C-alpha positions in Angstrom: 26.6 -100.4 176.0 29.2 -102.8 174.7 28.4 -106.2 173.4 25.2 -107.8 172.5 22.2 -107.1 174.7 19.8 -110.0 175.3 16.4 -108.4 174.9 13.7 -108.9 177.5 11.3 -107.0 175.4 7.8 -108.5 175.0 7.0 -110.3 171.8 5.3 -107.6 169.8 5.2 -109.8 166.8 2.7 -112.0 168.7 0.5 -109.0 169.4 0.5 -107.8 165.8 -0.2 -111.3 164.5 -3.8 -110.9 165.8 -4.7 -108.5 163.0 -3.9 -108.4 159.3 -4.5 -105.7 156.8 -3.1 -102.5 155.4 -2.2 -100.4 158.5 -1.6 -96.7 159.0 0.1 -95.6 162.3 0.8 -92.4 164.0 2.6 -92.6 167.3 4.7 -90.9 170.0 6.9 -92.9 172.2 9.3 -92.3 175.1 11.6 -94.6 177.1 14.6 -94.1 179.4 17.1 -96.3 181.2 20.6 -97.5 181.2 19.7 -101.0 180.1 17.1 -102.9 178.0 15.0 -104.0 181.0 14.6 -100.4 182.4 13.9 -99.1 178.9 11.1 -101.6 178.4 9.7 -101.0 181.8 9.7 -97.2 181.3 8.2 -97.2 177.8 5.2 -95.0 177.2 3.5 -94.5 173.9 0.3 -93.2 172.3 -0.6 -94.9 169.0 -3.4 -94.0 166.6 -4.1 -96.6 164.0 -6.3 -97.5 161.1 -6.4 -101.0 159.6 -8.2 -101.6 156.3 -9.4 -104.7 154.5 -8.2 -107.0 157.2 -9.0 -110.0 159.3 -8.4 -111.2 162.8 -7.7 -114.8 164.0 -8.1 -113.7 167.6 -11.5 -112.1 167.2 -13.2 -115.2 165.8 -16.7 -114.4 167.1 -18.4 -116.4 164.4 -17.2 -120.0 165.0 -13.8 -121.0 163.8 -13.4 -118.5 161.0 -11.4 -115.3 161.3 -13.4 -112.1 161.5 -13.1 -110.1 158.3 -13.4 -106.3 158.4 -13.3 -103.3 156.2 -11.7 -101.0 158.8 -10.6 -100.9 162.4 -9.9 -97.4 163.7 -8.7 -96.5 167.2 -5.9 -95.7 169.6 -3.7 -97.5 172.1 -1.8 -96.3 175.1 1.3 -98.1 176.3 2.4 -97.8 179.9 4.1 -100.2 182.3 4.1 -102.9 179.6 0.3 -102.7 179.2 -1.4 -101.8 176.0 -4.7 -100.0 176.8 -7.0 -100.4 173.8 -9.0 -97.2 173.9 -12.6 -97.5 172.5 -12.2 -98.6 168.8 -14.6 -99.1 165.9 -14.4 -102.2 163.8 -16.5 -102.1 160.6 -17.1 -105.7 159.5 -19.0 -107.2 156.7 -21.9 -108.0 159.0 -22.0 -104.8 161.2 -20.1 -102.4 163.4 -18.4 -103.5 166.6 -16.8 -101.7 169.5 -13.5 -102.9 170.9 -11.7 -102.0 174.1 -9.6 -103.5 176.9 -6.0 -104.2 177.8 -3.2 -106.4 176.6 -0.3 -107.2 179.1 2.9 -107.4 177.2 4.7 -108.6 180.3 2.7 -111.8 180.6 1.2 -111.9 177.1 -2.4 -111.9 178.3 -5.5 -110.2 176.9 -8.6 -108.7 178.6 -10.6 -107.4 175.7 -14.3 -106.8 175.0 -15.8 -106.8 171.6 -19.5 -105.9 171.2 -22.3 -105.0 168.8 -25.9 -104.3 169.5 -26.8 -108.0 170.0 -23.8 -109.6 171.7 -20.7 -109.0 173.9 -17.6 -111.1 173.6 -14.9 -111.3 176.3 -11.5 -112.2 174.8 -9.3 -113.3 177.6 -6.3 -115.6 178.2 -2.9 -115.8 176.5 -2.1 -114.1 173.3 -1.2 -117.5 171.8 -4.6 -119.1 172.7 -7.2 -116.5 173.4 -10.5 -117.6 174.9 -13.7 -116.1 173.5 -16.9 -116.1 175.5 -20.0 -114.5 174.0 -23.1 -113.4 175.8 -26.2 -111.5 174.9 -27.0 -108.4 177.0 -29.8 -108.8 179.4 -33.1 -107.8 177.8 -34.3 -104.4 178.9 -37.7 -104.6 180.6 -39.8 -101.8 181.9 -41.9 -102.6 184.9 -45.1 -100.6 185.1 -46.6 -100.2 188.5 -50.1 -99.0 189.2 -50.8 -97.0 192.2 
């Protein structure tokens, strides 16, 4: 290609601004196409990561303060401009959380779930202004029936 190509690539900086910390990545990626748009649309990747001694402004499950964590370990798959967050473990100061869901790079929207033994949080909406809704799982009850 000659000249300067105007990129239609999603803003990965926005996605990575959600998490801070020392990061280790291992990845494989593949993309094809005669132009940037087709290359972005065809991109496929598998990413394994570990983030240590970090925080997240997007996962603010305890009021208005960022969630601080010792480690976040997991994997992502990229296909059709969607990052699939495979089940990850987040070890925070106050417990262990599970994280999974998707992030659309095309429209910059998240559909994530963060949970621990007591509460589930749905993180949805735009990457710029995620919405966090927490709820406690329904209490497990056992009904005993006499016959």
